[in-house]
C-alpha positions in Angstrom: 0.0 0.0 0.0 2.9 2.4 0.8 4.5 1.8 -2.6 1.2 2.6 -4.4 0.9 5.8 -2.4 4.5 6.8 -3.1 4.1 6.1 -6.8 0.9 8.2 -6.8 2.7 11.2 -5.2 5.6 11.0 -7.7 3.3 10.8 -10.7 3.2 14.2 -12.5 1.3 13.2 -15.7 -2.0 14.7 -14.3 -0.3 18.0 -13.5 1.0 18.2 -17.1 -2.5 17.7 -18.4 -3.9 20.4 -16.1 -1.2 22.8 -17.2 -2.0 22.2 -20.9 -5.7 22.7 -20.1 -4.9 26.0 -18.4 -2.8 27.2 -21.4 -5.6 26.3 -23.8 -8.1 28.2 -21.7 -5.9 31.3 -21.6 -5.4 31.1 -25.4 -9.2 30.7 -25.8 -9.9 33.8 -23.6 -7.4 35.8 -25.7 -9.0 34.7 -28.9 -12.4 35.6 -27.7 -11.3 39.1 -26.6 -9.5 39.8 -29.9 -12.5 38.6 -31.9 -14.8 40.9 -30.0 -12.6 43.8 -30.9 -12.4 42.7 -34.5 -16.2 42.4 -34.6 -16.6 46.0 -33.3 -14.2 47.2 -36.0 -16.0 45.3 -38.7 -19.5 46.5 -37.7 -18.2 50.1 -37.7 -16.6 49.6 -41.2 -19.8 48.1 -42.7 -22.0 50.7 -41.1 -19.7 53.4 -42.7 -19.9 51.7 -46.1 -23.7 51.3 -45.8 -24.1 54.9 -44.9 -21.9 56.0 -47.8 -23.9 53.9 -50.2 -27.2 55.3 -48.9 -25.8 58.8 -49.3 -24.8 58.2 -52.9 -28.4 57.4 -54.0 
């Protein structure tokens, strides 16, 4: 029983998986934030183009 407990304490494969999961979550949050900013810029650009087209008629 002691050997099993010692092997469990030394095993770091679970920690590595958690670290990769945290890195993926941080990247996902960064992507979502940047896509929100891009969306705002795109909406503004298309609104300006739409208003210019309406004004040309």
